[in-house]
C-alpha positions as CSV (number, residue, x, y, z in Angstrom):
1,M,-117.8,64.5,42.1
2,S,-117.8,60.8,42.8
3,G,-121.0,58.8,43.4
4,G,-123.2,61.0,41.3
5,G,-126.5,62.3,42.7
6,E,-126.9,65.3,44.9
7,Y,-123.9,66.7,46.7
8,R,-124.7,67.2,50.4
9,R,-123.6,70.6,51.6
10,R,-124.9,70.4,55.1
11,G,-124.1,73.6,57.0
12,R,-122.3,75.3,54.1
13,N,-124.5,78.3,53.4
14,W,-124.5,82.0,54.1
15,Y,-126.1,81.5,57.6
16,T,-123.1,79.5,58.9
17,A,-120.7,81.9,57.1
18,V,-122.2,85.0,58.7
19,G,-122.5,83.2,62.1
20,A,-118.8,82.2,62.0
21,L,-117.8,85.8,61.2
22,F,-119.8,87.1,64.1
23,V,-118.3,84.5,66.5
24,I,-114.8,85.2,65.3
25,M,-115.2,89.0,65.6
26,A,-116.7,88.7,69.1
27,C,-113.9,86.5,70.2
28,I,-111.3,88.9,68.9
29,V,-112.8,91.8,70.7
30,L,-113.2,89.9,74.0
31,V,-109.6,88.7,73.9
32,Q,-108.4,92.2,73.1
33,Q,-110.4,93.6,76.0
34,L,-109.1,90.9,78.3
35,L,-105.5,91.7,77.3
36,V,-106.0,95.5,77.7
37,W,-108.1,95.7,80.8
38,G,-107.8,92.3,82.6
39,P,-110.5,89.8,83.7
40,E,-111.7,91.9,86.7
41,F,-112.5,95.0,84.6
42,V,-114.1,93.0,81.8
43,S,-116.3,91.1,84.2
44,D,-117.3,94.5,85.8
45,F,-118.1,95.9,82.3
46,L,-120.3,92.8,81.6
47,I,-122.5,93.2,84.7
48,N,-122.8,97.0,85.0
49,A,-125.9,98.9,83.8
50,E,-124.2,100.7,80.8
51,V,-124.1,99.5,77.3
52,T,-120.4,98.5,76.8
53,N,-118.3,96.9,74.1
54,E,-118.2,93.6,76.1
55,K,-122.0,93.4,76.2
56,V,-122.1,94.0,72.4
57,S,-119.5,91.2,72.0
58,A,-121.6,88.8,74.1
59,G,-124.6,89.6,72.0
60,M,-122.5,89.0,68.8
61,L,-121.6,85.6,70.2
62,G,-125.2,84.7,70.8
63,F,-126.3,86.0,67.4
64,G,-123.4,84.1,65.7
65,A,-124.4,80.9,67.5
66,F,-128.0,81.4,66.4
67,M,-127.0,81.9,62.8
68,I,-124.8,78.8,62.8
69,A,-127.7,76.8,64.3
70,M,-130.0,78.2,61.5
71,G,-127.4,77.0,58.9
72,F,-127.5,73.5,60.3
73,R,-131.2,73.1,60.5
74,R,-133.0,70.7,58.1
75,N,-134.8,72.4,55.2
76,A,-138.1,70.6,54.5
77,P,-139.0,70.7,50.9
78,T,-141.9,73.1,50.3
79,R,-143.0,71.4,47.0
80,G,-142.5,68.0,45.7
81,P,-144.0,64.6,45.4
82,G,-146.2,63.7,48.3
83,T,-146.1,67.2,49.9
84,Q,-149.1,69.4,49.9
């Protein structure tokens, strides 16, 4: 590595990897449902009272976005010079 010192790996950890997997899987499922059922049925499935695949996919999108955000947060050092 050039420049020496510590290599900055901002956002490259298991939080962002898992978040990206959740987002990709949710998008695949939603696109599949849109192709099979059409936008009218998918929107009906999203707003009805039953637990459906579309609602689980929407939850997966939210969870994936949360995990990606957790991967990009700054990690404050817990121990070190000047911290107590």
